[in-house]
N, C-alpha and C positions, 0 to 999 in steps of 0.2 A: 473404471468409474466414469460415468458420464458427466458432462459439464454442469448439469443442474445439481447433481449430488456434490460435486466439488465446490460449487458456489455456496451451497448450504453449509458444507464443512468449513469453508473459509470464514464465513460470517460467524458461525458458532465458535470457531477458534478464536477470532479476535474479540469476541464478546467476553472472553475470560479475563480480559485486561481492562484496566481503568484508563480509558482514552476519552478525551472530551468529545461530546456528541457530534459537533460539527466536523472535527478531525476524523472521527470514525466514519461518518457519511462520505466525506471526500475520499478517504482511503478505499472504501468499498466501491464507490463509483469508478475510481481510477483502476483498481484491479479488475473489476468486472467488465468495464467498457472502454478503458483507456482515456477516460475524461481527464483533461488537464487539471492540475492541482495548484494551490497557491504556493508562494515562495517558501514558506516554512516546510510544508510537506514535500515539496520538490527537493529541498536541501536534504531532508531526512532520507528520502528514497534514493538520492544520488550519492549517499554516503559522505555528505559534506557537513561535518560536525560544526565547524565554525559558522557556516551559513544557517544551519538549523537553530543554533543557539541565538544568533543575532536576529533572526526573523521571527522567533517564537514570541507569542504574547505570554503573559504570566501563567495562564492556565496550561498552555502547551509546554512551557518550561518545566512546570511541576510534574508533567506526565510524560516527558520525553523518553525516559528509560522504559516505561511501560509500552509506549508506542513502538520503540525499536524492537522490544521483545516480541510484540504482537506481529510485526512485519517479519522478523527473522524466523519465527516459529510457524507462520501460517501462510505467508504470501509466496507465490511462485518465484523461484530464484531469477527468472528472466525479467521480472518487472522492476527490479531495483538493483542498486549497486553502482551505477554510473549514469551520466547524462545520456550516453549512447543507448543503454538498455531502456531507459525511460522513453526516449524518442521512438525506439523500435516498438515498444509495448503500445504506445499511443497509436502509432501508424497501423498496427495490426488490430486495433480496437480491443485491447485487453484480452480477457478470457474468451471473448467472442471468437477468437481465432481457433479455439479448440472445439472439436466436435465430440468425439467419444474417447478422449484420452485424458489422462491425469497430467496437468501441466507442471506438476512438481517432478 
């Protein structure tokens, strides 16, 4: 699968979940291009539950489970799970690092 098809599949996949629009856009930009995210999404992506809960606004608190499910079921495994993975993902500019391969 080429990168364009994978990007479309990723976006279509996360759109099945009830995620606040600003969080959705930040997640898409991070996964596709490695763009830095705010403290809440950084905590979610790095698997830091305490940080995620303490940084979330009311809207993101209400949608935290949906966000985690969307990431778990659709995001490339290399883009989340630890601070080190996030830093590497950013350094390699997200999915831009892949040419004609499936990043999952």
